[in-house]
N, C-alpha and C positions, 0 to 999 in steps of 0.2 A: 482363873484358869484360861489360858489362851485357846487350847483345843479341848473339846469336850464331846463325848459320845452322847447323842440325844436319841431317846426312844420316844416315838410319838404313837399314841394309840387313838385311832379314829373310830367312833361309834355313832351310827345314825341315831338321831333323837327325834326324828319325825318332822313334819312340816310345821311352819309357824307363820302366822299372818304378820307381815311386816310391810309397812308403807303401802298398804292396799293390795299387795300381792302375797302369794304364798311362796315361801322359800323352803328349801330342804336344808335342815340343820344337822351338823355333825359335831358332837362333843370331841374335843381333843385334849389329851393329857401329854404334855411334854415333860419327860423325866430325864434328869441329868444329875451330876454330882452337886449342882447348885440347888437342887430341890425339884419341886414339881410345879409346873405352870399349867393352868387350865384355860381353855378357850373354846370358842365356837367358830366353826367355819360355816358360812351360809352360802349356798349355791343357787344359781339360777335354776328353777324347777324345770324349765324347758330343756335344759341340757343334762339333767340327772334323772333319767328313767330309773325306777326302782331296781331293775335288773343290772344297771350299770353303776350303781353306787358302791362305795367301799363296803364290804361286808362287816357284820358285827365284829368288833375287835381287830380290825385291820391294824397291823403294827409295822412301823417303818423305823429302822435304826440307821443312823448316819453320823458322820463326823462333822462337827461345826467348828469353824475357826474364826475368831475375831482378830482381824489384822491390826487393830488399834492397840492390842495388848502387847506388853513386852514379850519378845520371843514368838510373836504371832506367826511369823513367816516360816518357822521351823517345820510345821506339818502341812503347809499350804498345798503341796502336790498330792496329798491324800484326802483332802477335805471334800465333802459333798456340798457343804454350804459355806460360803466365804462372806464375811462382813467387812466392808471396806472402811466404814466409819463415816464422819461428816465429809461431804463433797459438795462444792458449789452446784447449784441447780443447773447451770448451763453445761456443766461437764459430766453430770451424774450418769446419764445413759451411756455415753461413749466410754467412760472409765469402767463401768460395770461390764460392758461388752468386751472390752480389752482384757479384763480380768478373767472372764469366762473363756476367751480365746487362748489365754496363756496357760490355763489349767483345764485341760479337756476332761478330767475326771469330775470336775465340779458341775453340779446341776443347777444350783441357785446362787446368785450373788445379791447382796443387799448393801444399801448405803443410805445414810440420813442426808436428805437433800434440802430440807427446810425444817424449821423447828417443829418437832412433834410428828414428823412424817418420814416414812421409810419407803424407798423404792425397791421392789423385789423384781429382779430380772431372771427369767428362766433361760436355760440353754436354748430352748425353742425360739427365743426372741419375745415371748410373751412377758408383759410386765404388769405390775399391780402396785398402786400406792396405798400404803397402810398407815394408820395412826400408830404412834409409838407410845401411847399411854392407855391404861385401862380405864374403866368407868369411874373410878374414884380419883383419877388423876395420877395414880401410881405409875412410875416409869416401867415400861416393858422393854426388856433388852431386845434390840433389833435382831440379834441372831435367833431368838426364840420365834420371831415372826418368820424368819427364813426357814426354820424347822417346820413350821406349820405348812408353809408353801411346798416344801420338799416332800412332806408326807402326802399331800394332795396329789402331787405329780407322780410319786411312787405308786399310788393307788390306781394309776392309769388314767387320771383325769387331766384336763387342760387348765392351766392357770386362769385363763379367761373366763372359765365357768364360775369362778368364785365371785360372789357379789360383795362379800366382806369377810374379814377375819377379825376376831376379837380375842385378844389374850386377856382374859377376865380376872385373873388373880394368880397369886404365887404363894406357895407355902413350902416349908421344909417337910421332909418325909415324916409322916405320922401325926401331922397337926390338923387333919381334917380337910374337907373339900371347900373350895372357894365358890362363891356364887357365880353364875354365868349370865351375862347380859349381852345382847347383841346391839352395839352402838352402830350408828350410821357411818359408812365409809365416806370420806370427803368426796364431794361432787356427785353423790348418789342421793336418792331420796325420793 
């Protein structure tokens, strides 16, 4: 499906010791017609005071569009998250910025700029590089990573506060919960 409504539910799950520091963790469930994907958002604790964190059960609903799919351009003016597909590393930032400029209703744009990595660019200009595979090496659809970033922004947070995002598993509705594990974001540690 080229355009899909994604509903993301963020729930704080408490601090976790990671890499010698404590991070604030948020469980995320991305629900769409393709099923449910689970993940973790880990935030820099210095920027997420308890009173500023998304409350229990914060829900963000938005339209996601994968421009690599046939007919993907049909709903582009209505999308909150646009995925451009594979883009050469030298062009990725400029192409995403141009995409956001062309579609003022879009808050987040993503593109694959090297094997296994996705660049997320927010309308604010903030960017984040994310791994495009889960802990067992299963592929994670880049638009799902864009959805997690969109939910974080919709909760009133800045993209730069995120230390890492892990889309930890996927299942179809009714098949149970996947395990959640926080892998290292490239270049962090």
